[in-house]
C-alpha positions in Angstrom: 115.9 97.5 105.9 114.3 97.0 109.9 110.8 96.2 110.4 110.7 99.7 112.4 111.5 101.2 109.1 108.5 103.9 108.5 109.0 105.1 112.0 112.2 105.0 112.1 112.1 108.2 109.0 109.5 109.5 112.3 106.4 108.8 110.0 102.8 107.8 111.7 103.1 103.8 112.0 99.6 104.2 112.8 98.7 105.8 109.9 100.1 103.0 107.4 98.6 100.3 110.2 94.6 102.2 109.1 95.3 102.0 105.1 96.6 98.6 105.6 93.2 97.0 107.8 90.7 99.9 105.3 91.8 98.7 102.4 92.0 94.2 103.9 88.0 95.6 104.9 86.9 96.7 102.0 88.4 94.2 99.4 86.5 90.7 102.0 83.7 93.5 101.6 83.5 93.7 97.9 84.2 89.4 98.1 81.7 89.4 99.9 79.5 90.5 97.8 81.7 89.0 94.6 81.1 85.7 96.0 76.7 85.8 96.8 75.5 88.6 94.0 78.1 88.3 91.2 78.0 91.9 92.0 81.7 94.0 92.4 81.7 97.2 94.0 83.0 100.3 92.5 85.2 102.8 94.2 83.3 105.8 95.1 83.9 110.1 96.4 85.1 109.1 99.4 87.1 106.2 98.7 89.2 108.5 96.2 88.9 111.8 98.7 90.9 109.1 101.4 93.1 108.1 98.6 93.8 111.7 97.5 94.1 112.8 101.7 96.8 109.8 102.2 99.2 111.1 98.8 98.7 114.9 100.0 100.1 113.7 103.8 102.9 111.4 101.8 104.4 114.5 99.9 103.6 116.6 102.7 105.6 114.4 105.1 108.4 113.8 101.8 109.0 117.5 101.6 109.2 117.7 105.4 106.4 120.2 105.1 106.4 121.5 109.6 105.0 118.9 112.0 101.7 121.0 113.1 100.7 121.0 109.0 101.3 117.1 108.7 99.3 116.5 111.9 96.3 118.2 110.4 97.3 116.1 107.7 97.1 113.2 109.3 94.0 113.5 111.3 92.3 115.1 108.0 92.6 111.7 106.3 92.0 109.3 109.0 88.8 111.4 109.6 88.3 110.4 105.9 89.3 106.8 106.2 86.8 106.2 108.5 83.9 108.2 106.0 85.0 106.4 103.5 85.0 102.8 105.7 81.3 103.8 106.8 80.1 104.4 103.6 81.6 101.2 101.6 80.4 99.0 104.3 77.4 100.7 104.6 77.1 99.9 100.8 78.0 96.2 101.1 75.5 96.1 104.5 72.6 97.6 101.7 73.8 95.6 98.2 73.6 92.4 100.8 69.8 93.1 101.8 68.5 94.3 99.0 69.4 92.0 96.3 68.6 87.4 96.5 71.4 85.8 95.5 70.8 84.9 91.4 
């Protein structure tokens, strides 16, 4: 497989990169909270919705839905990913500000 495999399939490489960056940021924030407060961050509604929207977009891509539908699914997933990232980031900041280390 080439390094541009997903792109050769016609999929949105930018969406894959966005998902990877989001997950790295969420794991990093969770690790900081765990390290400073011995508390694990839990998933929330927006994270679950982001995962579901990505699965939906991927299935639509694999089933070769019309381009207008795919682009709509990609944009919807992107918006939900940013909301999810904001939600997780807000939770991390809130925990770090309120809780004192044990």
